[in-house]
N, C-alpha and C positions, 0 to 999 in steps of 0.2 A: 769773474766767472763763478757761478754758484756750484759749490761742490756737493756731490751726492753723499748723504750721511751713511756711515758704516752701519751694517746690520749688527745689532747687539741683542743679547738675550733679554734685556730689559724692555725691548719693544713689544714683547708678548705680555700685555698688561693683564689679560684675563686668563688665558690658558685654554687648552683643549678640553680638559675635564669639566670645568664649570659650564662652558658653553654647551657641551654634549649633554651634561646633566639637565641643564635648563631646557634644551630641546626635547629630551626624553620625558621629563615631567610634563612639559607642555603638551606633548603628543598624547600622553596617557590621559590628560584631562580634556583636550580638544576633541578627541575621537567621539566622545559621548554626545556633545551637542551637534557635531557634524552629522552623525547618523540619525539623530533625532530630527534634524531639520531637512534631510534629503526629501525633496518633493513638496515640502511645506513652507519653505523659507521664501522670502522675496528674493529676486535676483541680486539686489544690493547686499542683503544679509548673507546670502550664500556665497557671493564673491568675497565678502569680508572673511567668512569662515575659511574659505580656500586659501586666502592670503595668509591667515594665521597658521594654518596647517603647513603651508610651504615654508614659512619662517621657521617653524619648529623643525621641519625636515632639514633646512639649510643649517640650523645650529648643530644638528646631529652629524651631518655628513661633511660639513665644512672643514672641520679639523680632524676627521677620522683617519686620513692617511698618516698624519703626524702622530696621532694617538696610537695607531696600530704599530707604527715604527718604534715608538718609545717603549713599548711593552717588551720588546726583544733585545737581547744583547747584540752588539755590532756584528759579531761573528755569524749570526743566523737571522739578522734583521729582515733581509729581503725575503728569504724563504718562509720565515715564520709569519710575517705580515701577509704575504701572498696566500699562503695555504690557508691561514685562518680566515682571510677575507673571502676566498673562493668557496670554502666549505660553508661559511656562514651565508653567502649569497645563495648557494644551492639549497641548503636546508631551510633557510628562512624565505627565500624568494620563490622557490619552485613549489613548495608545499602549502604556503600561506593561502593562495587563491583556492586551492582544493579544500582546505579546511574551512575557509569562509563560506564557500558555496554549500558545503555539507551542513554547517551550522545554520545557514539560512533555510535549507530544506527541512531540517529537523524541528527547529524552533519557530519558524515563520516570523522571525523578528531579527532586526539588526543588532539588538542589544548583546547577544552572545558574541557576535563578530566584534563589537566594540570592546567587550571584555577581553577577547583574544588579543586584540591590538594593544590594549592596555597592559596585558601580561607580557607581551613582547617588549613593550617600552620598559616594564619593570626589569626584565632580563638585561636590557641595555644599561639601566641604572646600576644594577648589581655589578655588572662587568666593568663599568667605568669606575665605580668606587673601589674595585679591587686592583685597578691599574695604578702604576706608580705615578706620582705627581712629578712632572719634569719641568714645570714652568720655572724659568730662571736658572736651569741647569743645562749643561751640555749633554749630548747623548753619550759621550765618553764617561761622564760622571755616573750615568745610569748603569754602566757596565760594572761598576765597582760594588 
């Protein structure tokens, strides 16, 4: 009978911070060719660009729940992660389309929208760099 391996901290070989950083840097770069090729790319090229964007997005959100939980002490972990996530969703998700439409109206170009997205990715990079590195440590160690 094959035994199921025990979960150990060593199984997290890369960590949440590096994958999130890779996704955010990728998104900041990807957004410029994406907007430049909307309406001008072949279907195959545009599909490839969409796949790259979705991979960047997956790198960012894949470990975000664990990354958010690691930022807070055990005593306030659920509240801190939830409140931060919800406020971030409202401030970033609700306002972003309004800002993008207004930028398009003013500048008649997608370049300012791409810059706006790249700046949002930069905020993600700064936030992740400020977060503690918990790879290989238990959450209880983070409380100390």
